[in-house]
C-alpha positions in Angstrom: 6.0 60.8 14.3 5.7 58.1 11.6 8.0 58.1 8.6 5.6 56.0 6.5 3.5 57.3 3.8 0.5 59.5 5.2 -2.3 57.2 4.1 -1.6 53.4 4.1 -4.8 52.6 2.3 -4.1 55.0 -0.6 -0.5 53.8 -0.8 -1.1 50.1 -0.5 -2.3 49.5 -4.1 0.4 51.8 -5.5 3.1 50.1 -3.6 2.0 46.7 -4.6 1.9 47.7 -8.3 5.4 49.2 -8.0 6.8 46.1 -6.4 5.4 44.0 -9.2 7.0 46.3 -11.8 10.3 46.7 -10.0 10.6 43.2 -8.6 12.1 44.6 -5.4 11.6 43.0 -2.0 9.0 44.9 0.1 10.0 45.6 3.7 8.2 47.2 6.6 10.4 48.7 9.4 8.9 48.6 12.9 11.1 51.0 15.1 9.8 53.6 17.6 13.0 55.7 17.4 12.6 58.0 14.5 16.4 58.6 13.8 17.1 54.9 13.9 14.1 54.1 11.7 15.3 56.7 9.1 18.8 55.3 9.2 17.5 51.8 8.6 15.2 53.0 5.8 18.0 54.9 4.0 20.3 51.9 4.3 17.7 49.5 2.9 16.9 51.8 0.0 20.6 52.0 -0.8 20.7 48.2 -0.8 17.8 48.3 -3.4 15.0 47.2 -1.2 11.5 48.8 -1.3 10.6 50.2 2.1 6.8 50.3 1.9 6.1 51.6 5.5 7.6 52.4 8.9 5.6 51.6 11.9 6.2 52.8 15.5 4.2 50.3 17.6 3.3 46.6 17.7 -0.3 47.3 16.9 0.6 49.6 14.0 3.0 46.9 12.7 0.2 44.3 12.6 -2.3 46.7 10.9 0.3 47.8 8.3 1.3 44.3 7.6 -2.4 43.3 7.0 -2.8 46.2 4.5 0.5 46.1 2.6 1.4 42.4 2.8 5.2 43.0 2.6 7.8 40.3 1.9 9.6 40.8 5.2 9.1 42.8 8.4 12.1 44.2 10.4 10.9 44.4 13.9 12.5 46.2 17.0 11.9 44.0 20.0 11.4 46.8 22.6 8.5 49.0 21.5 6.3 51.6 23.2 2.8 50.6 23.9 1.0 47.5 25.2 2.3 45.2 22.4 6.1 44.6 22.2 7.9 43.4 19.1 7.9 39.8 20.0 4.1 39.6 20.4 3.6 41.6 17.2 6.0 39.3 15.3 4.1 36.2 16.6 0.8 37.6 15.3 2.3 38.6 12.0 3.9 35.2 11.4 0.8 33.2 12.4 -1.8 35.3 10.6 0.1 36.3 7.4 3.1 33.9 7.2 5.5 36.8 6.6 9.0 36.4 7.9 10.3 38.7 10.7 13.8 39.8 11.5 14.4 41.2 14.9 16.2 44.4 15.6 17.5 44.9 19.1 20.1 46.6 21.2 19.5 44.1 24.0 21.7 41.1 23.7 20.8 39.6 27.1 20.0 35.9 27.2 16.4 36.4 28.5 15.5 38.6 25.6 17.1 36.2 23.1 15.2 33.2 24.6 11.9 35.1 24.4 12.6 36.1 20.8 13.7 32.5 19.9 10.3 31.0 20.9 8.6 33.1 18.2 10.8 31.5 15.5 12.2 34.6 13.8 14.0 34.5 10.4 16.9 36.6 11.7 18.3 38.6 14.6 20.2 41.9 14.1 22.1 43.6 16.9 22.3 47.4 16.9 24.3 49.2 15.6 24.0 47.3 12.3 26.6 46.2 9.9 25.3 46.9 6.4 26.7 43.6 4.8 25.3 41.6 7.8 21.9 43.2 7.3 21.8 42.4 3.6 22.9 38.8 4.2 20.3 38.4 7.0 17.5 39.7 4.8 18.5 37.6 1.8 18.8 34.5 3.9 15.4 35.2 5.6 13.8 35.5 2.1 15.4 32.4 0.9 14.6 30.4 4.0 11.0 31.6 4.0 10.6 30.6 0.3 12.0 27.1 1.0 9.7 26.7 4.0 6.7 27.9 2.0 7.3 25.4 -0.8 7.9 22.7 1.9 4.5 23.6 3.5 2.8 23.5 0.1 4.3 20.1 -0.6 3.3 18.8 2.8 -0.2 20.2 2.3 -0.5 18.4 -1.1 0.9 15.2 0.4 -1.4 15.4 3.4 -4.4 16.0 1.1 -3.4 12.9 -1.0 -2.9 10.8 2.1 -6.1 11.9 3.8 -8.1 11.2 0.6 -6.9 7.6 0.4 -9.2 4.7 1.3 -6.2 2.8 2.7 -5.1 3.0 6.3 -1.9 5.0 6.3 0.4 5.4 9.3 4.0 6.1 10.2 5.8 4.9 13.2 9.3 4.7 14.7 11.4 1.5 14.5 10.2 0.7 18.0 6.5 0.9 16.9 5.6 4.3 18.3 3.1 6.0 16.0 3.9 9.5 14.7 1.1 9.8 12.1 -2.2 8.2 11.1 -4.6 9.4 8.4 -8.3 9.9 8.8 -9.2 6.5 7.3 -7.0 4.9 10.0 -8.9 6.7 12.7 -12.4 5.9 11.3 -11.4 2.2 10.9 -10.6 2.0 14.6 -13.3 4.6 15.6 -10.8 6.7 17.5 -9.3 10.2 17.2 -5.8 10.9 15.8 -4.6 12.1 19.3 -5.6 8.6 20.7 -2.9 7.0 18.4 0.0 9.4 18.3 2.7 8.3 20.8 1.0 4.8 21.2 2.6 1.7 20.0 1.2 0.1 16.8 2.1 -3.3 18.0 -0.6 -3.1 20.6 -3.2 -3.0 17.9 -2.1 -6.4 16.6 -3.5 -9.7 17.9 -1.1 -11.0 20.5 -0.1 -14.1 18.6 0.9 -12.1 15.6 2.9 -9.4 17.3 6.3 -11.2 17.4 6.1 -11.8 13.6 5.3 -8.1 12.9 8.3 -7.1 15.1 10.6 -9.4 13.1 9.3 -7.9 9.8 10.0 -4.4 11.1 13.5 -5.4 12.2 14.0 -7.0 8.7 13.5 -3.7 6.9 16.8 -2.3 5.7 18.3 -0.4 2.7 18.7 -3.8 0.9 15.1 -4.8 1.7 13.2 -1.5 2.2 9.7 -3.0 1.5 7.9 -6.0 3.2 4.4 -7.3 2.8 2.6 -8.2 6.0 -0.8 -9.8 6.9 -1.8 -9.6 10.5 -4.9 -10.1 12.7 -5.9 -6.9 14.5 -8.1 -6.3 17.5 -11.2 -4.4 16.5 -13.2 -1.9 18.6 -16.1 -4.4 19.1 -13.7 -7.0 20.4 -13.7 -9.0 17.3 -10.7 -9.9 15.0 -10.0 -8.4 11.7 -7.3 -8.9 9.1 -5.1 -6.1 7.6 -2.8 -6.5 4.7 0.0 -3.9 4.9 2.9 -2.8 2.8 5.7 -1.7 5.2 8.3 0.6 3.8 11.4 1.8 5.5 12.0 5.6 5.6 15.8 6.2 5.4 17.8 9.2 6.2 20.9 10.5 4.2 23.0 7.9 6.0 20.6 5.0 5.1 19.6 4.7 8.8 16.0 3.5 9.3 14.3 6.5 10.9 10.6 5.6 10.4 8.3 3.0 8.8 5.4 3.9 6.7 2.5 1.4 6.5 -0.2 1.4 3.9 -2.8 -1.1 4.9 -6.2 -2.4 3.7 -8.8 -4.5 5.3 -8.9 -8.1 4.0 -11.1 -9.6 6.7 -13.8 -10.6 4.2 -11.3 -12.1 1.9 -9.8 -14.1 4.8 -13.2 -15.3 5.8 -14.0 -16.4 2.2 -10.6 -18.2 2.0 -11.3 -20.0 5.3 -14.7 -21.1 4.1 -13.2 -22.2 0.8 -10.5 -24.1 2.6 -13.0 -25.9 4.8 -15.1 -26.8 1.7 -12.0 -28.0 -0.1 -11.1 -30.2 3.0 -14.5 -31.6 3.0 -14.4 -32.2 -0.7 -11.0 -33.8 -0.4 -12.3 -36.1 2.2 -15.3 -37.1 0.2 -13.3 -37.7 -2.9 -10.5 -39.4 -1.1 -12.6 -42.0 0.6 -15.2 -42.5 -2.1 -15.2 -45.9 -3.7 -15.4 -44.3 -7.1 -12.3 -43.4 -9.1 -12.7 -39.7 -9.7 -10.4 -36.6 -10.1 -11.0 -32.9 -10.5 -8.7 -30.8 -12.8 -8.6 -27.0 -13.2 -8.4 -25.1 -16.5 -4.6 -25.4 -16.6 -5.0 -29.3 -16.4 -3.7 -29.3 -12.9 -5.2 -31.7 -10.4 -7.3 -30.2 -7.6 -8.2 -33.3 -5.9 -8.2 -37.1 -6.7 -9.6 -40.1 -5.0 -7.3 -42.9 -3.8 -8.8 -45.3 -6.2 -8.3 -43.0 -9.2 -4.6 -42.6 -8.2 -4.1 -46.3 -7.7 -5.8 -47.1 -11.0 -3.0 -45.2 -12.7 -0.3 -47.2 -10.7 0.7 -44.3 -8.5 0.2 -46.0 -5.2 -0.4 -43.4 -2.4 1.2 -40.5 -4.3 -0.3 -37.1 -3.6 -1.1 -35.7 -7.1 -2.8 -32.5 -6.0 -1.3 -29.6 -7.9 0.3 -31.8 -10.5 -0.4 -31.5 -14.2 -2.0 -34.3 -16.2 1.2 -34.9 -18.1 3.2 -35.1 -14.8 0.7 -37.7 -13.5 0.4 -39.6 -16.8 3.5 -38.8 -18.8 2.5 -41.2 -21.6 -0.9 -39.6 -22.1 0.3 -37.8 -25.2 -1.3 -34.9 -27.1 -4.6 -36.7 -27.6 -5.4 -35.9 -24.0 -5.1 -32.2 -24.7 -7.6 -32.5 -27.5 -10.0 -34.4 -25.3 -9.5 -31.9 -22.5 -10.3 -28.9 -24.8 -13.5 -30.6 -26.1 -14.7 -31.2 -22.6 -14.0 -27.6 -21.5 -16.1 -26.6 -24.5 -18.9 -28.8 -23.2 -18.4 -32.2 -24.8 -18.5 -35.4 -22.7 -15.7 -37.7 -23.9 -15.5 -41.4 -22.9 -13.9 -44.7 -23.8 -15.3 -48.0 -22.8 -12.1 -49.8 -23.4 -8.6 -48.3 -23.9 -5.2 -49.9 -23.3 -3.3 -47.6 -21.0 0.4 -48.0 -20.2 1.0 -47.2 -16.5 4.1 -45.5 -15.0 5.2 -48.8 -13.4 5.4 -50.4 -16.9 2.2 -52.4 -16.6 -0.6 -52.1 -19.2 -4.2 -52.1 -18.2 -7.5 -51.9 -20.0 -9.3 -48.9 -18.7 -12.8 -47.3 -19.0 -12.8 -43.6 -18.6 -15.1 -40.5 -18.9 -14.4 -36.8 -18.9 -16.8 -33.8 -18.7 -16.6 -30.2 -17.6 -17.4 -29.1 -14.0 -18.8 -25.6 -13.1 -18.4 -23.2 -10.3 -21.3 -21.7 -8.3 -21.4 -18.8 -10.6 -21.9 -21.2 -13.6 -18.4 -20.6 -15.0 -16.4 -23.6 -16.2 -13.9 -24.6 -13.5 -12.2 -27.5 -15.3 -12.9 -31.2 -15.9 -13.9 -34.1 -13.8 -12.5 -37.4 -14.8 -13.7 -40.9 -13.9 -11.8 -44.1 -14.5 -12.2 -47.8 -13.9 -9.8 -50.7 -14.5 -11.6 -53.2 -16.7 -8.6 -55.5 -17.5 -10.2 -58.6 -15.9 -13.5 -57.9 -17.5 -11.8 -57.4 -20.9 -9.8 -60.6 -20.4 -13.0 -62.5 -19.4 -14.7 -61.2 -22.5 -11.8 -62.2 -24.7 -11.9 -65.7 -23.3 -15.6 -65.9 -23.9 -15.1 -64.7 -27.4 -12.5 -67.4 -27.9 -14.8 -70.1 -26.3 -17.7 -68.9 -28.5 -15.4 -69.0 -31.5 -14.2 -72.6 -30.6 -17.8 -73.7 -29.9 -18.9 -72.3 -33.2 -16.1 -74.0 -35.1 -16.8 -77.4 -33.3 -20.5 -76.9 -33.8 -19.9 -76.2 -37.5 -17.8 -79.4 -37.8 -20.4 -81.4 -36.1 -23.1 -80.1 -38.3 -21.1 -80.9 -41.4 -20.3 -84.4 -40.1 -23.9 -85.0 -39.4 -25.0 -83.9 -42.7 -22.3 -86.1 -44.4 -23.4 -89.2 -42.3 -27.0 -88.7 -43.2 -26.2 -88.6 -46.8 
């Protein structure tokens, strides 16, 4: 004989509405001994709980839970019928996520071990102590609420992680993977199960492994984040590049328990950088060995490359001026250079056929120079290109010629005057 309301369907809506109004915790009792069940029901009502039903079998417990959706189920382990309390509790918790407290008169170890596997929220031995029963119920409700919030938080976190375009993973300090997101799996064309338990170090190109190990070891409470760039072995046998932010996961005692890695593929960037580096090396060689005196400057007036002759013309010998600003190279250049530089950036071509330049070694030379803008492949202005030529000898020769011409003209003038005077 069941002590629950005669019709579960008819009582379900009414019970739910009453619970909303009263705010009481809804409980289903599952007990096949009528007297024991009534005793529990009376005790729970006295403790101000809402007993919405009493079931006498495992099957009935699952059905009643499905219809009434209680807050908690108090389940006798030993029940009549084909389904015992442990099996019924397992189904209820997996299907409906409703906490179960076991009721039993059997305190033997085998029963306890079986019950423990189903992860109950409490375990009450018959006969019951009222205060212990109340504490167990309240603790079960609290624990289930905390776990539910934790599951919701984890679900939100997982959804965020899985939606990321970055490769996200977690691994132990020894490199053993504990989590990878879908993007990580797609990138390597493998399933999640293929990674869990494997060592992330094995995905790294052999020559880079030792460096990554050192970076992982370097993570600490004082340095919890490290940036890392490593070559990886791709599924097709080729090499790729990953840029990763490694973050230490610390426990309450600041012990490093895990490492979280957020990575993105930078293979194309690395290839572009390599091509650019090769082009710069070729350009540097061409400029370095060209007989012309030429130098390239960027928009910040820093030297990109300069030929040997250009450097020597400014009295700098074999000094490497790459990366140096124009005022570092030629401290005496003054503000006039900035004005010229700006004009050239705007499209002008500035030049001087003759200009006295004081060199860093104290010498002064006559120099011819020209500046104009240079452009990148996308037609944007990259900076200026500057040519120079020492014309001191030419200038001195010209000055001597001017003096000779002047002397000649003066002598010639005197001769003409003397000739005219003699003729007279």
